C-alpha positions in Angstrom: 17.7 -0.4 -54.6 17.0 2.8 -52.7 19.3 3.0 -49.6 17.6 3.6 -46.3 18.1 7.0 -44.9 20.2 7.1 -41.7 18.7 8.0 -38.4 19.0 11.8 -38.2 21.2 13.3 -35.5 18.3 15.7 -34.6 14.8 14.7 -35.3 12.8 17.3 -37.3 10.0 17.0 -34.8 12.4 17.3 -31.8 11.5 13.8 -30.4 15.1 12.9 -30.0 16.8 16.3 -29.2 20.3 14.8 -28.7 22.6 15.7 -31.6 25.5 13.4 -32.6 28.2 15.8 -31.2 26.3 16.0 -27.9 26.0 12.2 -27.8 29.7 11.9 -28.2 30.3 14.4 -25.5 28.0 12.5 -23.2 29.9 9.3 -23.9 33.2 11.0 -23.1 31.9 12.4 -19.8 30.4 9.1 -18.8 33.6 7.2 -19.7 35.8 9.6 -17.6 33.4 9.2 -14.7 33.6 5.4 -14.9 37.4 5.4 -15.1 37.9 8.0 -12.4 35.0 6.4 -10.2 33.0 9.6 -9.5 29.3 10.3 -9.6 27.3 12.0 -12.4 24.3 14.3 -12.5 22.0 13.3 -15.3 18.9 14.7 -16.8 17.1 11.9 -18.6 14.5 12.3 -21.4 11.4 10.1 -21.8 8.5 9.8 -24.2 5.2 11.0 -22.8 1.8 12.3 -23.9 1.9 16.1 -24.2 -0.9 17.9 -22.3 -3.9 19.1 -24.3 -2.7 17.5 -27.6 -2.5 13.8 -26.8 0.6 13.7 -29.0 3.7 11.7 -28.1 6.5 14.1 -27.1 10.0 13.9 -25.7 10.6 15.7 -22.4 13.0 15.7 -19.4 11.9 13.2 -16.9 13.6 14.9 -14.0 14.0 18.5 -15.1 13.7 20.0 -11.6 16.3 17.7 -10.0 19.0 15.7 -11.8 19.5 12.0 -11.0 22.7 11.4 -9.0 24.2 8.3 -10.5 27.1 5.9 -9.7 28.3 4.9 -13.1 29.9 1.4 -13.4 29.9 0.5 -17.1 28.9 1.6 -20.6 27.9 -1.0 -23.2 26.6 -1.2 -26.7 23.5 -3.5 -27.1 21.1 -3.9 -30.0 22.2 -0.7 -31.7 22.2 1.6 -28.6 24.7 2.7 -26.0 23.7 2.1 -22.4 25.0 3.4 -19.1 24.8 0.8 -16.3 24.6 2.6 -12.9 23.0 2.8 -9.6 21.0 5.8 -8.3 22.3 7.6 -5.2 22.6 5.0 -2.4 20.5 2.3 -4.0 22.0 -1.1 -4.8 19.9 -2.2 -7.8 21.4 -1.4 -11.2 19.5 0.6 -13.7 20.1 1.1 -17.5 20.0 4.4 -19.2 20.0 4.8 -22.9 22.7 7.4 -23.6 20.9 8.9 -26.6 18.1 9.8 -24.2 20.3 11.7 -21.8 19.7 15.4 -22.2 22.6 16.5 -19.9 25.3 14.8 -17.9 27.9 16.5 -15.7 30.2 15.4 -12.9 28.6 15.6 -9.5 30.7 18.0 -7.4 30.8 19.2 -3.9 32.9 21.8 -2.1 35.5 20.6 0.3 36.5 22.2 3.7 38.9 24.5 1.9 36.3 25.8 -0.5 37.6 23.8 -3.5 35.2 22.0 -5.8 35.8 18.2 -6.1 34.1 15.2 -7.6 31.9 13.1 -5.4 33.2 9.6 -5.5 30.8 6.8 -6.6 29.7 4.0 -4.3 31.5 0.6 -4.4 30.3 -1.9 -7.0 27.0 -3.3 -5.7 26.6 -7.0 -5.1 24.1 -7.3 -8.1 26.9 -6.1 -10.5 29.9 -7.9 -8.9 29.4 -11.2 -10.8 29.8 -9.2 -14.1 33.2 -7.8 -13.2 36.5 -9.7 -13.5 40.1 -8.7 -12.8 41.9 -7.2 -15.8 45.6 -7.6 -16.7 46.4 -4.4 -14.8 44.2 -5.4 -11.8 41.5 -3.0 -12.7 38.0 -4.6 -12.9 36.7 -5.2 -16.4 33.0 -5.4 -17.1 31.8 -8.5 -18.9 29.2 -6.9 -21.2 28.4 -10.2 -23.1 27.6 -12.0 -19.9 25.5 -9.0 -18.7 23.5 -8.7 -21.9 22.9 -12.5 -21.9 21.5 -12.2 -18.4 19.5 -9.1 -19.1 18.4 -9.7 -22.7 17.1 -6.7 -24.4 18.5 -4.5 -21.5 15.1 -4.3 -20.0 14.1 -5.4 -16.5 10.3 -5.5 -16.1 8.5 -6.2 -12.9 4.9 -7.4 -13.0 3.5 -4.4 -11.1 5.0 -2.0 -13.6 3.6 -3.7 -16.7 0.7 -2.0 -18.5 -1.7 -3.9 -20.7 -1.9 -2.3 -24.1 -3.9 -3.0 -27.3 -2.0 -2.6 -30.6 -3.3 -3.0 -34.1 -0.7 -4.1 -36.6 -0.4 -5.4 -40.1 0.4 -9.1 -40.8 3.8 -8.0 -41.9 4.4 -6.2 -38.6 3.3 -9.3 -36.7 5.8 -11.3 -38.7 8.6 -8.9 -37.7 7.5 -9.2 -34.0 7.6 -13.0 -34.2 11.0 -12.9 -36.0 12.4 -10.6 -33.3 10.8 -12.1 -30.1 10.3 -15.7 -31.3 7.3 -17.9 -31.8 6.7 -18.0 -28.0 5.4 -14.4 -28.3 2.1 -14.3 -26.3 -0.7 -12.4 -27.9 -4.1 -11.9 -26.2 
């Protein structure tokens, strides 16, 4: 039996440019921000069609201006790390796959004395409150199992954002889709 090759830390075609060491650094930075309750500046990568080539490429979604995020939790789901956060002053939680984060740094400001300090995150929004419970040391603990049971697949889709697509696949691929999504999978 030939062993499957592991997922490379850097793709040869640069579609996932985050190396393993960078991923671990991002996780550490996010963890510290969650524990210390301060905001983060994040540059997030997305897959998109490259101009003039119609090839799928990986690029920064917000290269001109980083997202300002209020980080609340980090979870592992379906083989990926996710950051659960809100954006600036918005209340709705968003999920960011950490392996798609290109850069993450603490969001800082300068105080009245000229010293740089972290910008504190917003309080936990009402949509996330049901997923926090008191820990033994009175610090809130995020219930990742309940959260992922509520938001299965870590994806929240709204009808206006759905795009109809046509895929051609082999019978074997169709079987894998049905095994993963169940026999209720709707195909048109």
